[in-house]
C-alpha positions in Angstrom: 12.4 6.8 -16.5 9.9 6.3 -19.0 8.4 8.9 -21.7 4.2 9.3 -22.2 3.3 10.7 -24.8 -0.1 11.8 -25.6 -1.1 10.4 -29.3 -4.7 10.0 -29.4 -6.5 12.9 -30.2 -8.4 13.7 -33.8 -6.3 17.0 -34.9 -9.3 18.6 -35.9 -7.5 21.8 -36.2 -5.1 19.9 -38.5 -7.7 18.1 -40.8 -6.0 18.5 -44.0 -4.0 16.2 -42.6 -5.6 14.1 -40.3 -8.4 13.2 -42.2 -5.8 9.7 -43.5 -3.8 10.2 -40.1 -3.5 11.1 -36.9 -2.1 14.1 -36.1 1.5 12.6 -34.5 2.2 11.2 -37.6 1.6 14.2 -39.7 5.2 14.6 -41.2 8.3 17.1 -41.0 11.1 16.4 -43.1 9.5 13.0 -44.3 9.2 11.8 -40.6 6.5 11.7 -38.1 6.2 14.6 -35.8 6.0 12.1 -33.1 9.7 10.5 -34.4 11.2 14.4 -34.0 9.8 13.9 -30.0 11.1 11.0 -29.8 14.1 11.9 -30.6 14.4 15.2 -28.5 14.5 12.5 -25.5 16.4 10.4 -27.0 19.3 12.6 -27.1 19.2 13.3 -23.8 19.2 9.0 -22.7 15.3 8.7 -22.2 14.2 5.7 -25.3 11.6 4.0 -23.6 8.0 5.4 -24.8 4.6 4.7 -23.5 2.2 6.2 -26.7 -1.4 6.6 -25.5 -3.4 5.8 -28.9 -6.9 6.8 -29.6 -8.0 7.9 -33.3 -6.3 6.4 -36.2 -4.3 3.9 -33.7 -3.6 1.3 -36.1 -1.9 3.7 -38.2 1.2 4.4 -35.0 0.9 0.5 -34.4 1.6 -0.2 -38.2 4.6 2.1 -38.2 6.4 0.7 -35.0 5.5 -2.4 -36.5 7.4 -2.2 -39.6 9.6 0.7 -38.2 12.9 -1.6 -38.6 12.0 -2.5 -42.7 11.1 1.5 -43.3 14.8 2.2 -41.4 16.5 -0.3 -43.4 18.1 -1.2 -46.8 16.2 -4.4 -47.3 16.6 -7.2 -50.8 13.0 -9.5 -51.6 13.2 -12.2 -52.9 9.7 -12.7 -53.6 9.6 -16.4 -55.2 11.3 -17.5 -52.3 9.5 -15.7 -49.8 12.7 -14.3 -48.4 13.6 -11.0 -46.9 17.6 -9.9 -46.0 18.3 -6.7 -44.1 21.5 -5.2 -45.8 21.8 -2.3 -43.3 19.4 -0.3 -40.5 19.8 3.0 -39.0 16.7 2.8 -36.6 16.8 4.3 -33.4 17.3 2.7 -29.7 13.5 3.5 -28.9 11.7 1.0 -26.8 7.8 1.4 -27.8 4.6 0.5 -25.4 1.7 1.1 -27.7 -1.7 1.6 -25.5 -5.1 2.1 -27.2 -6.6 4.4 -24.6 -9.8 4.8 -26.7 -11.0 7.0 -29.5 -13.0 9.2 -27.5 -11.3 9.7 -24.2 -9.9 12.7 -23.1 -6.3 13.4 -21.9 -6.8 12.7 -18.1 -8.6 9.4 -18.7 -5.4 8.7 -21.2 -3.0 9.4 -18.7 -4.8 6.9 -15.9 -4.7 4.2 -18.3 -1.1 4.2 -18.7 -0.3 3.5 -14.9 0.4 0.4 -14.7 2.7 0.7 -17.4 4.6 3.5 -15.4 3.8 1.7 -11.7 5.3 3.6 -9.0 7.8 5.5 -10.5 8.6 8.8 -11.8 7.7 9.5 -15.5 7.7 12.3 -18.6 5.0 13.3 -20.1 4.5 15.3 -23.6 1.7 16.2 -26.5 2.3 14.3 -29.6 2.1 17.8 -31.9 4.9 20.1 -30.2 8.7 20.5 -30.3 11.4 22.3 -28.4 14.8 22.5 -28.3 14.4 22.1 -24.6 17.7 20.4 -22.4 16.1 17.5 -20.3 18.6 16.9 -18.5 17.7 20.2 -16.8 14.4 20.0 -16.7 14.2 16.6 -14.8 17.6 18.3 -12.5 15.0 21.1 -11.6 12.4 18.5 -10.8 14.0 16.6 -8.2 15.2 19.8 -6.5 11.6 20.6 -5.5 9.9 17.7 -4.2 6.7 18.5 -6.1 4.5 16.0 -7.1 4.7 17.7 -10.8 6.9 19.8 -13.1 5.7 21.5 -16.3 7.7 23.3 -19.0 6.6 27.1 -19.3 7.0 29.1 -22.5 5.9 32.3 -23.7 4.6 32.9 -27.0 6.0 35.8 -29.5 3.0 38.4 -29.9 1.1 37.6 -33.0 1.5 42.1 -34.0 3.4 44.9 -33.3 2.8 46.7 -30.4 2.2 50.7 -30.3 2.5 53.7 -27.6 1.4 57.1 -29.0 -0.1 60.5 -28.5 -3.5 61.3 -28.7 -2.4 63.0 -32.0 -1.3 60.0 -33.6 2.4 60.4 -33.4 3.9 56.8 -32.4 6.3 57.1 -29.5 7.5 53.7 -29.6 6.9 50.4 -32.0 7.9 47.1 -31.2 7.1 44.4 -33.9 6.1 41.1 -32.3 7.1 41.5 -28.7 8.2 38.5 -26.7 4.0 37.7 -25.3 2.8 40.0 -22.9 4.7 38.4 -19.4 2.6 35.6 -19.4 4.0 32.5 -19.6 2.0 29.2 -20.3 2.0 25.3 -20.5 4.2 24.0 -22.8 4.0 20.1 -21.8 7.2 18.3 -21.2 6.1 17.2 -17.9 8.2 15.3 -15.1 5.3 13.7 -12.7 6.0 11.6 -9.3 3.7 8.6 -9.6 1.2 10.2 -6.7 -0.3 12.2 -9.5 -2.4 9.3 -10.1 -4.7 10.0 -6.9 -6.0 13.0 -8.9 -7.0 10.7 -11.3 -8.9 8.4 -9.4 -12.4 9.1 -10.6 -13.8 8.5 -14.1 -11.7 10.6 -16.5 -12.2 9.4 -19.9 -14.5 13.3 -20.4 -11.7 15.4 -18.3 -8.7 17.0 -19.5 -5.7 16.6 -17.8 -5.3 20.6 -17.8 -8.4 20.9 -16.4 -9.5 19.3 -13.2 -6.7 17.3 -12.4 -3.6 20.0 -12.8 -5.4 22.7 -11.7 -5.8 20.4 -8.2 -2.1 19.4 -8.0 -1.5 23.2 -8.5 -3.8 24.3 -5.8 -2.6 21.7 -3.5 0.8 23.5 -4.3 2.2 20.2 -5.7 2.9 22.1 -9.4 6.5 23.7 -10.7 7.6 25.4 -13.9 10.1 25.1 -15.6 10.8 28.3 -18.0 12.4 27.3 -21.0 13.0 30.5 -23.0 14.4 28.4 -26.1 12.6 27.3 -29.4 9.4 26.1 -28.7 6.6 25.3 -31.5 3.4 23.4 -31.5 1.8 21.8 -34.7 -2.0 23.2 -34.1 -3.2 23.8 -37.7 -1.7 23.6 -41.4 0.4 27.1 -40.9 2.1 25.4 -38.2 3.2 22.5 -40.0 4.4 24.6 -43.4 6.1 26.7 -41.0 7.9 23.4 -39.0 8.4 21.9 -42.7 10.3 25.3 -44.1 12.3 25.3 -41.1 13.4 21.6 -41.4 14.2 21.9 -45.2 16.0 25.5 -44.6 18.6 23.9 -42.2 16.9 26.4 -39.2 15.3 23.6 -37.3 16.4 24.6 -33.8 14.6 21.5 -32.4 17.0 19.1 -34.0 19.2 18.8 -31.3 20.6 14.7 -32.1 
């Protein structure tokens, strides 16, 4: 099963980092967050990737074109124009790089990679979020219900403490940053049947995947949610990058399952 990663957005809320590179190339622990996402899938045996590129596509293309050298010990004889590779610890990634357009929205990007997944089920996720999700359990859940699409649902932790109090101000109950408010939200990590492309038949370049197509799939009773109760973290802003970097450097990166 191929893994499609949306890696073409502008990353405007992380402009401190994305002026020079696309968001999926922003590094955590010296590696692009895109690499971390791919490692999660590789751990479960999925190493055939399709990357939907857009903003600064050349940066991602150059990274993978030179990936072998980036991850090897090399000797370079400039006079003889000779390069000797002594050691490589590169991964078993197979990567298809597809330029899906600078301003194309997510539904349009997915539509443009249809010819690469053909008539086979595939996985899809965003190029800026990591989790300690069990991909095997996710795929098994998808196969069990027979619907066209599965998304991974997560509960975000609350940002503030909850207080219950009397009219006189006496606090009866306090919980610091409770786990959400009972609502489950879209956390990416989709499993999709090729039938979803019938929801992408019109001009999709300006359409967000979560807006029209996913809503229509849900309205037709073809969407199921896999509940993930473990670690999940998107890199939406600079504070998120800092938090992820701190988790990695302190050995507490729960998404590091390899």
